[in-house]
N, C-alpha and C positions, 0 to 999 in steps of 0.2 A: 535223203531226198526221195519224195514219192513220185508217182507216174506223171503228175501234172507239173512237176518241176518246183513244187512248193516245199519249203523246209522250215522247221521251227527255228532254225538258226537266223532266219530273217528277223525275228522278234527277240532280240537280245535285250535284257533289262537295262544295259548301259545305254541303249539307243533311245530310251524314254526320258532322258534327262533334259531334253531341250525341245522346243517346238519344231525345229527342223527335222530332227530324227523322228518325231511323232508323225509329221506330215509324210515323210518318206515311207514310214512303216505302214501307215494307212493306205498309201498308194499301192504298195506291194500286195497288201491284203485284198484290196478291191480288185486289182488285176487278176489275182488268183481266183477270187470269187467269181468274176466274170467268166474265166476259163472253165471253171467247174460247172457253172450254170449252163454254159454252151454245150459242154460234153453231156451233161445230164439231159438237156433238151433233145440232143441228137439220139441219145439212147432211148429216152422215153417215147420219142416220135416213131421209133422202129416198132412195128406191130409184131410181136413175137408170141406165138401160141405154142404151147407144149402138147404135142400129140404123139403118143407112144404106139399107135397102130400104123400099119402100112396102108397102102392105097386100097388093098383088097379087104381091109377090115381085120386082118389077122395081126397078131403080135409079130413085130419084126424079130430078126435074129438078135442074139445076145450082144454081139458087137455093136449093131445099130442102136440097140436100146441104150447101151452104155454111152455111146457117142451123143445121143440125144439128151441123156441126163447130164452129161458133162457140159453140153452147150447151154442147157437151162441153168445149171449151177454157175457157169461162167457169166451168163447174162445177169443173174441175180447178184453175183459177186461184184460185177461192174457197178450195178445200181447201188449196192451197199457201200462200195468204195466212194462213189460220188457223194452219198449221204454223209459218210464219215469225214470226207474233205470239207463239205459244207459246215458240218458241226465243228470241225477244227477251226475253219475260218471264222465261224460265228463266235467260238470261244476266244479266239485271239482278238477279234474286234471288240468283244465285251471286255477282255483284259486290257486292251489298249484304251478303251473308253473309261474303264475303271482307273487306269493310271492317269489319264488326262483329267478325269473328275477329281482324283485325289490331288493332282498337281494344281488344278484350279482351286480346290478347297484350300490348299496351302497358300496359294497366291491370294485368295480372298482373306485368309487369316492374316497374312502379312499386310494386305491392304487395310484390313480393319485395324490392325495394330498401328500401322502408319497413320491412318486417319485419327485414331485415338491420340497418338503422339502429336500429330498436327493440331488436334483440338486442344490438347494440353498446352502446346506451344503458343497457340493463339490466345488461350486463356491467360497464360503468363504474360504474353505481350500486351494483352488488354489491361492486365493489372499494372504492368510497367507504364503503359500509356496513361492510365488513371493516376498512378503515382507521380508520373512526370507532369501531368496536368496540374495536380495539386501543388507540386513543387514550384511550377511556373507561376501559379497563382500566389503562392507564398512569396516568391521572389518579387512578383509585381507589387504586392502589398508592402514588402520591405523597401522596394525602390521608391514607392510613393511616400512611405514614412521618412526615408532618408532625404527625399526631395523636400518634404516639408521641413525637416530639421535643417537642411542646408539653407532654405529660404529664411528660416528664423535666424540662423547663425549669420547669414549675410546682412539681414536687417539690423541685427544686434551690432555687427561689425561696423556697418555704416553709421549707426547712431553713436557708437563709441568713437569712430573716427571724427565725426562732427564735433562731439564733445571735446575730444583731444585737440582738434584744431582750434576750437574756441578757447580752450584753456591755454594752448600754446600762444595764441594771439594775446590773451590777457597777460600771460607771463612775459611775453616780448614787450608789451606796453609797460608793464611794471619795471622790467629791466632797463628799458629806455629811460623811463622816468628816474629810476635810481641812478642810472649813469649821468643823467643831467644833474641830479642832486650831488652826486659824487664829484662831477666836474665843477659845480659851483663851489662845493666845499674846498676842493683842491685849489680852485682859483682864489678863494678867500684866504686859504692858508698861504698861497704863493704871494698874494698881495701883502698879507700880514708880515711874512718873512722879508719881503722886499722893503717895506717901510721900516721894519726893525733893523735890517742890515744897513739900510741907508742911514738911519739914525746912528747906529753904532759906528759906521764908517766916518760920518761927520764928527762924531764925538772923539773918535780915535785920532782923526786928523787934527782936531783942535787941541787934544791932550798932548800930542807929541810936539806941538808948537808952543806949548806953555813953557814958563821958566823952569818948572820942576823937571821937565825932561830935556829941554833944549840946552839949558845952562850946564848941567853935568856933562853933556856930550861935548860942548865947546871946550870946557875945562880939560877934559880927558884928551881931546885932540890937540889942544894948544901945548899940552905937556909932551905928547908923543910925536907930534908932527909940526913941521914948520909951516908958516902961512903960505898957502898955494891953492891952485885950483883943485888939486887932488884932495886936499883937506876938506874943501867945500863939498866935493862929490862924496867923500867918505861920510861927512856929517849928514848929508841928505840920505845916504844909504842906511846909516844907523837909525835915523828917524823913521825911515820906511820899515825897517825890520821891527823897530819898537811899535810902530803903528799896527803892523800885521800881527805881532804877538798879542798886543792889547786887544785888537779886534777878535782874534781867535778865542781869547779867554772870555771876553764879554759874550761872544756868541755861544760858547759852551755853557756859561752860566745861565744865559737866557733859555737855552734848551733844557737845562736841568730844572729850572723852575717852570717849564711849560710855556714860556713866552715865545720860543722859536720852534717851528714845526719841522725843521730840516728839509723843507721842500725846495726852497730857493738856494741857488748857488751862483757862482760868478758867471759861468757859461750861459745858463738860462737868462740871467740879468742882462748880459751883453746882447744876447739874441733878441730879447724883448726891447731893449733900448734901440737896437738897430732897426727893428720893425717900426717902432714909434717914430724914429727919425725919418725913415723912408716915407711913412704916411704924412708926416708934417711937411716934408719937401714936396710931395705930390700935391698936397693942398695948396702950398705956396705957389707952385708953378702952374697949376691948372685952375685955381679959383678965379683969377682975373679974366679968363676967357669965358667964364660962365658954364663950364662943363665939368662933369664929375671925373675924378681920377679913374684910370682903367683898373 
């Protein structure tokens, strides 16, 4: 440390790494510079003249001369020291400014690098936005195309549905008409079987009451049974069995030749006859009053 209290230890390279250390460093340098300038002004303001003669114009004694020379050298030494301190402060300030300028230059370089990176990022984002815009436009065109296709498909489906419904109605009408035809054919077959079965029944009933059938039955019963009511019932039962056998054979023969359609049978005939009888009774009981049967 020198006489002004200033030391180079105040400017350590490690203190230049941040703005805070730089500000503190510059503050120390400026304070020392102010002190040195104040001291220099006080020294320079003091009028000092070097005079080696005594008041009477003669050279002083050797001791006095040496003392005056020492005072003059000391005064000059103080001035030189002040100049040296100012030069040190100036050097340190320049060094600090150099460090700050270098730091600023690095910061500017980093800033330029960051600006370039930001510009590149912005360019990439602009390209991405342009690509996204193109993709959105493509998607919009695709959506319009799909919308047109859907409209066409919907119209085609509506047309197909109308044609399908029209065809279904036609098929339904054809099926209804065919069902009427089939019903009429079945009715004709039923009527044909009814007439044929009725004819066969009447013929069988007549045949079993002829001499060819009735006489053998009477002879067989007269031999095996005594005259009684039981023999009469047995005779009628045998005639009934003979009639049913004959009726069955005649019906099978008619079916074999295609004369019988096997549509009619005993139960449907009974049901039809009951309905016909019911209608006939209703007409008989309701027609005198002039009203139609319910």
